[in-house]
N, C-alpha and C positions, 0 to 999 in steps of 0.2 A: 357675541352670543355663548353665553356660558352653558345653556342648556344641551347644545350638541355636543360637547365633551362629556357633559354628564349622562346623555343618552349613549354614548359609544361606549362608556364605562358598564352601564347597565347590560347593554347588548353583549358585551365581551364577557361579562361576570354570568350571564344568564347561559351562555354557550360553553362556558367551562363547567359550570353545574350540569349541564346537559351531559357533557363530555364523560363526567366523572359517573352519573348515573348509568348511562351507556357501558363503560367500562365494568362496573360492578354487576351491572345486570346480564350481561353477556354468559360469564361463567355459570351463573345461576340457571339460565336458560337450559343447560345442558344436564341440569339435574331433575328435569319436570319427568315425572312418571306419571303414565296413563295406566289405569287399571280397566280391565276389560272381564266382565261377569256373562258367562255363556250357560244356557241350559237352566236347570231348577234353581231357585235360589231358596234355601231352607232358612224360615224364620227361626230366630232364637226361642227355644222352649217347644218348639212345635212337636218334636219327638216325644216329649214329656207328656203330650196331649192325648197320647195313644197309649193305652194300658193293654197288657195281654189280654186277649179274649174279645177285643173290640171288632166290631162288624168291618167290612169292606166298605160300606157306607160311611162309616164314620171316618175310615182314613181318608176317603174322597174329600170328605167336608174339612178335615184338618189340613191335608197337603195338597189337594188337587188332584187334578188329573196325571198319572205317572208318565215318565218318559217313555217306559216300554215295560211290557208284562210279559213273563217267561212262565213257562211251567217246568222248573229244573225237577222238583221232587214236590210238586204241589202247587199252589200260583203264588208268584212274587210279583210285586209291584216294586219298580225300579225307577228312581228319580236321580237324573244325572246333572252333574254341574261341572263346570271348569273356570277358574280364574286364572289370568293372564296378566302380565305386566309389561309395558315399553317404555323404557327410559330413553328421552331423546329420539335419535334415529337409530338406535339398536332395534333388531328383531324382537317381536313379543317372545315373553318367556312364561312358560306355565308355571304358577307357584302353588296352585292347589287345584287337585283334583277329588270329587266326591260322587259316590254311588251310595244313595240311601236306600235300601232295601227293607220291606215288608213282606214277610213270610206269613202265608195264610194255611190253615189246617184244611182238612177236607169238608168242615162247616163253614168255609171261608171267613174265619175268626184269626184275629192276629196269634201268631205263634212265636215269632221272634222279630225283632228289629235289629238292623245294623246299619252301621254309617261307615263305609268302606273309604279309604284314603291311601295314599302312599306313605310310609315312613320306613326309613333305611331303604329306600328301593324294592320295598315288599308291599304288598295289599295288607292292609292292616283295617281291622274293624275297631274304631273309635268307642264304641258302647260297649262290647265285651272284653275289648282289650287283647285280642288274640289275632293271630293270622290264620285266614282259611287254609284248611288242609286240601289236598289234591282231591280232585274230582271234577264232576260236571259244573257245580258253581264256581269253582275257582278258575276253570277254563273260560266260562262265560264274562266272569268279571274281568278276566285277563283280555278278553277280547274287547269289551266294552272301553278300557282304560286305553286299549292302542289305537282303536278305532276314533275314539273321542280326542285323542292326543295330535292324530294326525290331520283332523279337521279343523283348520285355522282359518 
């Protein structure tokens, strides 16, 4: 029966192929990265839809409910987000944190927009391209970034 030897060769070939696939796949499995998004997700172009002078209602329609509201020097809507990554079995690492701030004047109209994140270890506004100066606002932002970083 010549079929038995042929069957054994096919099985041996299949096992070798499987061994090669497993050998090549194991190192690649360690490179798998999982991304986690927490908090508010800012849609592309959303801030462009909010002109200066827009009402609070218009902001709520475009951005939705804020993560928190503060009255630093006037009312401010804060939209807070964090993106982290985890590679294989390593701990999660924060790769981006953002606080979008919408500042209102006394008539509840948009006075200023900011998109705060970390750049070179400092809080940076990616809209005005500036670092906020000392004061109540900066203290609040530092607090938000620290609290959110600890909450994993």
